[in-house]
C-alpha positions as CSV (number, residue, x, y, z in Angstrom):
1,M,0.0,0.0,0.0
2,N,1.2,3.4,-0.9
3,A,2.1,5.7,1.9
4,M,0.4,8.7,0.4
5,E,-3.0,7.1,0.2
6,P,-5.4,7.9,2.9
7,L,-6.4,5.4,5.5
8,E,-9.9,4.2,5.1
9,T,-11.9,4.6,8.1
10,S,-15.2,2.9,8.2
11,S,-17.7,2.7,10.9
12,T,-18.6,-0.7,11.6
13,P,-20.7,-2.3,14.4
14,D,-17.8,-3.9,15.8
15,M,-15.9,-0.6,16.1
16,N,-18.8,1.1,17.9
17,A,-18.9,-1.6,20.5
18,D,-15.2,-1.2,21.1
19,L,-15.6,2.5,21.6
20,A,-18.5,2.1,24.2
21,E,-16.3,-0.3,26.1
22,M,-13.5,2.3,26.2
23,V,-15.9,5.0,28.2
24,P,-15.6,4.3,31.9
25,P,-19.0,3.6,33.7
26,E,-18.0,5.8,36.8
27,R,-18.2,9.1,34.7
28,T,-21.8,8.4,33.7
29,G,-22.9,7.8,37.4
30,S,-21.3,10.9,38.8
31,A,-22.8,13.2,36.1
32,L,-26.2,11.9,36.9
33,L,-25.7,12.4,40.6
34,M,-24.5,16.0,40.2
35,S,-27.5,16.7,37.9
36,V,-29.9,15.4,40.5
37,V,-28.3,17.5,43.3
38,L,-28.4,20.7,41.2
39,H,-32.1,20.1,40.5
40,V,-32.9,19.6,44.2
41,I,-31.1,22.9,45.1
42,L,-32.8,24.8,42.4
43,L,-36.2,23.4,43.4
44,T,-35.6,24.2,47.1
45,A,-34.6,27.8,46.4
46,L,-37.7,28.3,44.3
47,G,-39.9,26.9,47.0
48,L,-38.5,29.3,49.5
49,I,-38.9,32.2,47.3
50,W,-42.5,31.3,46.6
51,S,-43.4,30.8,50.3
52,Q,-42.3,34.3,51.3
53,T,-45.4,36.6,52.0
54,P,-45.3,40.4,52.4
55,R,-45.8,41.8,55.9
56,G,-46.8,45.3,57.1
57,T,-47.8,48.0,54.8
58,D,-46.2,49.6,51.8
59,G,-45.2,52.5,54.0
60,V,-42.4,52.7,56.6
61,E,-41.7,49.7,58.6
62,D,-43.6,49.5,62.0
63,R,-41.3,50.1,65.0
64,P,-42.2,50.0,68.7
65,V,-42.9,53.3,70.4
66,G,-42.1,53.9,74.0
67,I,-42.3,56.7,76.7
68,A,-39.2,58.3,78.2
69,L,-38.8,60.8,81.1
70,V,-36.3,63.5,80.7
71,H,-34.2,64.5,83.8
72,R,-32.8,68.0,83.5
73,L,-29.3,67.8,84.9
74,P,-27.0,70.8,85.2
75,D,-24.6,69.5,82.4
76,R,-26.8,67.1,80.5
77,D,-30.2,65.6,79.9
78,R,-30.8,62.0,81.1
79,Y,-33.5,60.0,79.4
80,Q,-35.3,57.2,81.3
81,E,-37.5,54.8,79.4
82,I,-40.8,53.8,80.9
83,K,-41.9,50.3,80.0
84,E,-45.7,50.0,79.9
85,V,-47.3,46.7,80.4
86,V,-50.6,46.4,78.6
87,E,-52.8,43.6,80.0
88,P,-55.4,42.1,77.7
89,Q,-58.8,43.5,78.3
90,Q,-61.6,41.2,79.4
91,E,-65.2,41.5,78.6
92,V,-67.4,42.6,81.5
93,T,-70.9,41.6,81.8
94,N,-73.7,43.9,82.9
95,D,-73.9,42.2,86.3
96,Q,-70.2,42.6,86.8
97,A,-70.2,46.2,85.8
98,T,-73.0,46.9,88.4
99,S,-71.0,45.2,91.0
100,L,-67.8,47.1,90.2
101,S,-69.7,50.4,90.3
102,A,-71.2,49.7,93.7
103,S,-67.8,48.6,95.1
104,S,-66.0,51.6,93.8
105,A,-68.5,54.0,95.3
106,A,-68.4,52.5,98.8
107,P,-65.3,53.2,100.9
108,P,-63.4,50.3,102.2
109,A,-64.6,48.8,105.5
110,D,-61.4,49.5,107.3
111,L,-61.1,53.1,106.1
112,S,-60.9,55.7,108.9
113,P,-61.0,59.4,107.9
114,P,-57.8,61.4,108.5
115,L,-59.7,63.9,110.6
116,D,-62.1,63.5,113.4
117,L,-64.9,65.3,111.6
118,S,-67.4,64.9,114.5
119,G,-64.8,66.3,116.9
120,V,-64.1,69.2,114.7
121,L,-67.8,70.1,114.4
122,E,-68.2,69.8,118.1
123,S,-65.3,72.1,118.7
124,M,-66.6,74.7,116.3
125,Q,-70.0,74.7,118.0
126,S,-68.7,74.7,121.5
127,I,-68.1,77.8,123.6
128,P,-64.8,78.4,125.3
129,K,-65.1,79.0,129.0
130,P,-63.4,82.1,130.5
131,V,-59.9,81.6,131.9
132,S,-59.3,83.0,135.3
133,G,-55.9,84.8,135.8
134,D,-54.2,87.7,137.5
135,G,-55.1,90.3,134.8
136,L,-51.5,91.4,134.2
137,A,-50.8,93.5,131.2
138,G,-49.9,91.4,128.2
139,Q,-52.3,88.6,128.9
140,T,-54.8,87.7,126.2
141,D,-57.4,85.8,128.2
142,L,-60.3,87.6,129.8
143,S,-59.1,87.4,133.4
144,G,-61.7,87.8,136.1
145,D,-64.6,88.5,133.7
146,A,-68.0,87.5,134.8
147,F,-69.8,84.7,133.1
148,S,-73.6,84.6,133.5
149,T,-75.6,81.4,133.9
150,G,-78.7,82.8,132.3
151,T,-80.6,81.1,129.5
152,G,-80.0,83.7,126.8
153,V,-83.5,83.2,125.3
154,Q,-84.7,86.4,123.7
155,R,-88.2,87.6,124.4
156,T,-90.5,87.1,121.5
157,S,-91.6,90.7,120.7
158,D,-91.6,92.9,117.7
159,S,-88.5,95.1,117.4
160,A,-88.8,98.8,117.3
161,E,-86.3,101.6,116.8
162,A,-84.9,103.6,119.6
163,T,-82.3,106.2,120.2
164,T,-79.5,105.9,122.6
165,M,-76.3,107.8,123.3
166,V,-72.6,107.2,124.2
167,F,-70.6,110.3,125.2
168,G,-72.9,112.6,123.3
169,V,-73.1,110.5,120.1
170,S,-76.6,109.3,119.4
171,G,-77.5,106.2,117.4
172,S,-81.0,105.2,116.2
173,G,-82.0,101.5,115.5
174,S,-83.2,98.3,117.1
175,R,-79.9,96.3,117.1
176,F,-77.0,97.9,118.9
177,V,-73.4,96.5,119.4
178,Y,-71.0,98.3,121.7
179,V,-67.3,97.6,120.8
180,F,-65.1,99.0,123.7
181,D,-61.3,99.0,124.1
182,R,-60.0,97.2,127.2
183,S,-56.3,97.4,126.6
184,D,-53.8,98.3,129.2
185,S,-53.8,102.0,128.2
186,M,-57.3,102.3,129.5
187,N,-55.8,102.1,133.0
188,G,-54.1,105.5,132.5
189,Y,-54.8,108.5,134.7
190,G,-55.7,106.4,137.6
191,G,-58.1,104.2,135.6
192,K,-60.4,107.0,134.8
193,P,-60.9,106.0,131.0
194,L,-62.0,102.5,131.9
195,R,-64.4,103.6,134.6
196,A,-65.9,106.3,132.5
197,A,-66.4,103.9,129.6
198,K,-68.2,101.4,132.0
199,R,-70.5,104.1,133.3
200,E,-71.4,105.4,129.9
201,L,-72.1,101.9,128.6
202,I,-74.4,101.0,131.5
203,R,-76.3,104.3,131.1
204,S,-76.8,103.5,127.3
205,L,-78.1,100.0,128.0
206,R,-80.6,101.2,130.6
207,S,-82.2,103.3,127.9
208,L,-83.2,100.3,125.9
209,T,-86.4,98.2,126.1
210,D,-87.3,94.7,125.3
211,R,-88.1,95.7,121.8
212,Q,-84.4,96.4,121.1
213,S,-81.4,94.1,121.3
214,F,-77.7,94.6,122.2
215,Q,-74.3,92.9,122.4
216,L,-71.1,93.9,124.2
217,I,-67.7,93.3,122.7
218,F,-64.6,94.2,124.9
219,Y,-61.3,93.8,123.1
220,N,-57.5,94.0,123.6
221,E,-55.4,91.7,121.3
222,K,-58.5,89.7,120.7
223,P,-62.3,90.5,121.0
224,Q,-64.6,88.8,123.5
225,A,-68.5,89.1,123.3
226,F,-70.8,89.0,126.2
227,R,-72.0,85.5,126.6
228,L,-74.3,83.4,128.6
229,A,-73.3,79.8,129.6
230,G,-74.1,77.4,126.9
231,V,-75.4,80.0,124.4
232,P,-73.6,81.0,121.2
233,D,-72.7,84.7,120.5
234,Q,-75.9,86.6,119.7
235,L,-77.7,89.8,120.4
236,F,-79.7,89.8,123.7
237,S,-83.0,91.5,124.4
238,G,-83.0,94.9,126.0
239,D,-85.2,93.4,128.8
240,K,-84.2,94.6,132.3
241,S,-83.2,91.0,133.3
242,Y,-80.6,90.8,130.5
243,V,-79.4,94.4,131.0
244,A,-78.8,93.4,134.7
245,L,-76.7,90.4,133.6
246,A,-74.8,92.7,131.3
247,E,-74.2,95.1,134.0
248,N,-72.6,92.5,136.2
249,Y,-70.4,91.5,133.2
250,I,-69.3,95.1,132.6
251,R,-68.3,95.6,136.3
252,S,-66.0,92.5,136.1
253,I,-64.0,93.8,133.1
254,S,-60.4,94.7,133.6
255,A,-58.0,96.3,131.2
256,F,-54.7,94.7,130.1
257,G,-52.8,93.7,127.1
258,G,-52.3,95.4,123.7
259,T,-54.7,96.6,121.0
260,E,-56.1,95.0,117.8
261,H,-59.0,96.9,116.3
262,E,-59.9,95.1,113.1
263,S,-61.1,91.7,114.5
264,A,-63.3,93.4,117.1
265,L,-65.1,95.5,114.5
266,K,-65.6,92.6,112.1
267,M,-67.0,90.5,114.9
268,A,-69.5,93.3,115.5
269,L,-70.5,93.6,111.9
270,R,-71.1,89.8,111.5
271,M,-74.0,90.3,114.0
272,S,-75.8,92.5,111.4
273,P,-76.3,95.5,113.8
274,D,-78.0,98.7,113.0
275,V,-75.6,100.8,115.1
276,V,-72.0,100.2,116.3
277,F,-70.5,102.3,119.1
278,F,-66.7,102.0,118.8
279,L,-64.6,103.4,121.7
280,T,-60.9,103.4,122.0
281,D,-58.0,105.4,123.3
282,A,-55.5,103.9,120.8
283,R,-54.9,105.7,117.6
284,I,-51.8,103.5,117.1
285,P,-51.9,100.9,115.6
286,R,-54.0,102.6,112.9
287,L,-56.4,100.7,110.6
288,S,-54.8,100.7,107.2
289,N,-56.7,101.8,104.0
290,S,-57.3,98.2,103.0
291,E,-58.7,97.3,106.4
292,L,-60.9,100.4,106.4
293,R,-62.3,99.2,103.0
294,E,-63.0,95.8,104.1
295,I,-64.9,97.1,107.2
296,K,-66.9,99.4,104.9
297,I,-67.9,96.4,102.8
298,L,-69.2,94.5,105.8
299,A,-71.0,97.6,107.1
300,D,-72.6,98.2,103.8
301,A,-73.8,94.7,103.6
302,S,-75.7,94.9,106.8
303,G,-76.6,98.6,106.6
304,A,-74.8,99.3,109.8
305,T,-73.8,102.8,111.0
306,I,-70.4,103.0,112.9
307,H,-70.0,105.8,115.5
308,T,-66.5,106.3,116.9
309,I,-65.5,107.8,120.3
310,E,-61.8,108.5,120.8
311,F,-60.2,109.0,124.2
312,G,-57.1,111.3,124.4
313,A,-55.0,113.5,126.6
314,E,-55.0,116.5,124.5
315,A,-57.3,119.5,124.5
316,A,-58.4,119.0,120.9
317,A,-58.9,116.0,118.7
318,P,-55.9,115.0,116.5
319,A,-56.2,115.9,112.8
320,D,-54.8,112.6,111.4
321,T,-56.9,110.0,113.4
322,F,-58.2,107.0,111.6
323,L,-61.3,107.0,113.8
324,R,-62.6,110.1,112.0
325,D,-62.2,108.4,108.7
326,L,-63.9,105.2,110.0
327,A,-67.0,107.1,111.1
328,K,-67.2,109.2,108.0
329,Q,-66.9,106.2,105.6
330,N,-69.7,104.4,107.6
331,R,-72.4,107.1,108.0
332,G,-71.4,107.7,111.6
333,Q,-70.3,110.5,114.0
334,Y,-66.8,111.1,115.5
335,Q,-66.5,112.3,119.1
336,Y,-63.3,113.2,120.9
337,V,-63.1,113.0,124.8
338,D,-60.3,114.5,126.8
339,V,-59.7,111.9,129.5
340,R,-58.4,114.7,131.9
341,S,-61.9,116.1,132.1
342,L,-63.8,112.8,132.6
343,Q,-64.2,113.3,136.4
344,T,-66.2,116.5,136.0
345,A,-68.0,115.5,132.7
346,V,-69.2,112.2,134.1
347,G,-69.4,112.3,138.0
348,D,-70.4,109.5,140.5
349,S,-73.3,111.7,141.6
350,D,-75.0,111.4,138.2
351,P,-78.4,109.8,138.9
352,G,-78.0,107.7,135.7
353,V,-74.7,106.2,136.8
354,P,-74.5,103.2,139.3
355,A,-72.8,104.2,142.5
356,D,-71.1,100.8,142.9
357,L,-68.9,101.0,139.8
358,P,-65.2,100.8,140.5
């Protein structure tokens, strides 16, 4: 055979069989295994993607919201988070709601009020008893004052207006309140101011009848009204029996302590009088303009007239006394009395003056 001639290659059945025998069987099995593994991974990934469902809304993702307290420190702000626990609500039936409402309205069985309300009410309604003492200047109790044991029941009669006087000042009405200073300064000049005030007060009371009513208020640092045992502060009938009890009380009055005008006047005006006779020898301390306004409001509310009598040791009345303003603002009269002339102006021989006054 010539070397340049091509080799003839023919495909025969025997040759194909030989080629098949030449391919190793292991390569065929591994390829199949890898194919199966790849298909399983692919199917698993598709299953996971398909099983994902959208959550929330198309907006911003929901985030938990809490409450924080801000503590303002000198150099910084400190935030403290408050964790709130929300318990699931339970349905409440009508019967349960009624029971809860009744139990919430009723106080616990073992609850005791922080205050003894009954005791407070009793103390408000009770009347303090007078305290006995030596009557030294500076004391605030009513030392040695008489305390009557009368009933205090007013006579049932129609009131009628009358006119009575105190040191030349006349007042007309049916309800009279006398507010007299009993501070230590009334003991000056041998006690003449206090004795003269007592005599004039008793004379005025004796001019009343059972158709008028009266009340007495003596004051120093605090006011004290004329009282009968077991009877609240009130106006008493001008009947002779009550006037006699009042005279005994007036005789027992002693002078001591300082002076506080406002509370005495307000006590008198709360009794709704027609006329107030206000006597003092103390132009100091003065009533301020605001205090005068408050007193005027009370006097206007009750329609009261306030007459003022000032004791002094000068020949003429002072120009700047608040007592003149007090009377002018409340439809009253102002009277000045020189205490140095009291002995001749009001003598013990006056038939209207009791001889047994101190």
